[in-house]
Legacy VTK file of the C-alpha trace (Angstrom):
# vtk DataFile Version 3.0
C-alpha trace
ASCII
DATASET POLYDATA
POINTS 117 float
34.903 3.913 -33.412
38.630 3.254 -31.559
39.966 2.017 -34.984
38.768 5.270 -36.774
40.035 7.455 -34.203
43.070 5.834 -34.115
44.356 5.724 -37.874
47.440 7.971 -39.130
46.099 9.908 -42.571
46.838 6.948 -44.928
44.627 4.631 -42.869
47.477 2.568 -41.237
46.231 1.776 -37.288
47.412 3.504 -34.679
50.034 2.985 -32.572
49.098 0.956 -29.840
50.446 3.195 -26.958
47.478 6.186 -29.068
45.401 3.363 -27.710
46.256 2.471 -24.811
46.306 6.566 -24.007
42.770 7.445 -25.588
41.427 4.170 -23.288
42.797 6.368 -20.010
40.857 9.329 -21.221
37.947 7.374 -21.288
37.994 5.590 -18.329
38.957 9.523 -16.737
35.328 10.501 -18.532
33.612 7.732 -16.942
35.155 8.106 -13.578
33.858 11.960 -13.985
30.267 10.963 -14.950
30.602 8.553 -11.919
32.094 11.639 -9.371
28.987 13.800 -10.869
26.106 11.026 -9.894
27.620 10.704 -6.377
27.917 14.788 -6.219
23.893 14.909 -7.436
22.941 11.930 -5.177
24.748 13.840 -2.589
22.712 17.361 -2.836
19.507 15.460 -3.230
19.773 13.454 -0.465
20.654 16.467 1.581
17.145 18.425 0.028
15.401 15.293 0.807
16.586 15.690 4.867
16.001 18.922 5.000
12.219 18.767 3.323
11.619 15.085 5.256
14.036 15.452 8.176
15.368 12.228 8.226
16.317 9.253 5.022
16.215 5.414 5.298
17.946 2.996 2.661
14.791 2.589 1.044
14.147 6.054 0.942
17.186 6.815 -0.864
16.661 3.597 -3.231
12.797 4.704 -4.233
13.660 8.374 -4.640
16.938 8.665 -6.403
18.274 4.880 -7.225
20.833 5.645 -5.183
22.426 1.975 -3.855
24.534 2.992 -1.094
23.469 5.346 0.713
25.851 5.155 3.538
28.902 5.923 0.932
26.834 9.465 0.574
26.176 9.958 4.285
30.000 9.538 4.608
30.295 12.448 2.246
27.885 14.599 3.824
29.641 14.361 6.894
33.282 14.715 5.615
31.847 17.761 3.903
31.054 19.160 7.742
27.011 17.902 7.416
26.366 16.769 11.537
23.827 13.592 10.435
22.613 11.525 13.505
22.850 7.523 12.677
19.200 5.740 14.177
19.456 1.957 13.900
15.506 1.088 13.206
13.732 -2.253 13.919
11.122 -3.116 10.825
9.793 -6.668 9.605
10.582 -7.793 6.027
7.830 -7.749 3.901
7.991 -11.500 2.111
6.239 -11.003 -1.365
3.455 -12.886 -3.167
4.582 -16.301 -3.782
6.882 -16.155 -0.917
3.194 -15.979 1.284
2.102 -18.176 -0.606
4.841 -20.324 0.547
3.665 -19.822 3.686
7.085 -17.576 4.710
6.470 -14.938 7.841
8.049 -11.474 8.479
10.948 -11.276 9.961
12.657 -8.903 12.126
15.491 -6.306 10.278
17.224 -3.375 11.532
17.871 -0.626 9.326
19.467 2.748 9.502
17.308 6.353 9.978
19.807 9.072 9.246
18.479 11.967 10.645
20.262 15.743 9.954
21.574 17.267 13.609
20.858 20.827 14.249
LINES 1 118
117 0 1 2 3 4 5 6 7 8 9 10 11 12 13 14 15 16 17 18 19 20 21 22 23 24 25 26 27 28 29 30 31 32 33 34 35 36 37 38 39 40 41 42 43 44 45 46 47 48 49 50 51 52 53 54 55 56 57 58 59 60 61 62 63 64 65 66 67 68 69 70 71 72 73 74 75 76 77 78 79 80 81 82 83 84 85 86 87 88 89 90 91 92 93 94 95 96 97 98 99 100 101 102 103 104 105 106 107 108 109 110 111 112 113 114 115 116
């Protein structure tokens, strides 16, 4: 498709600098999509925290497909939202086959983010 876009009226291939410039445009579009996704995650996370009081990384992954909750919390804090971080202790849950092999749950820590009044 790029080749057809950059052919001149006689059908000759376009100049390499024009192709490089167009690639930059496409990269800009991808960057815009990523920014939109980030903003969308921020709004969803903030709304979820308002409704439920807090959020954990597993909740963010399950609810919104957000792998980088810590980064979104950082963005929210930079925009003026007051959020408290609490480290919560829990246990891992080995999957079916790991349980068959005799693996036991192990202690872990994860972040729980809460809106401050």
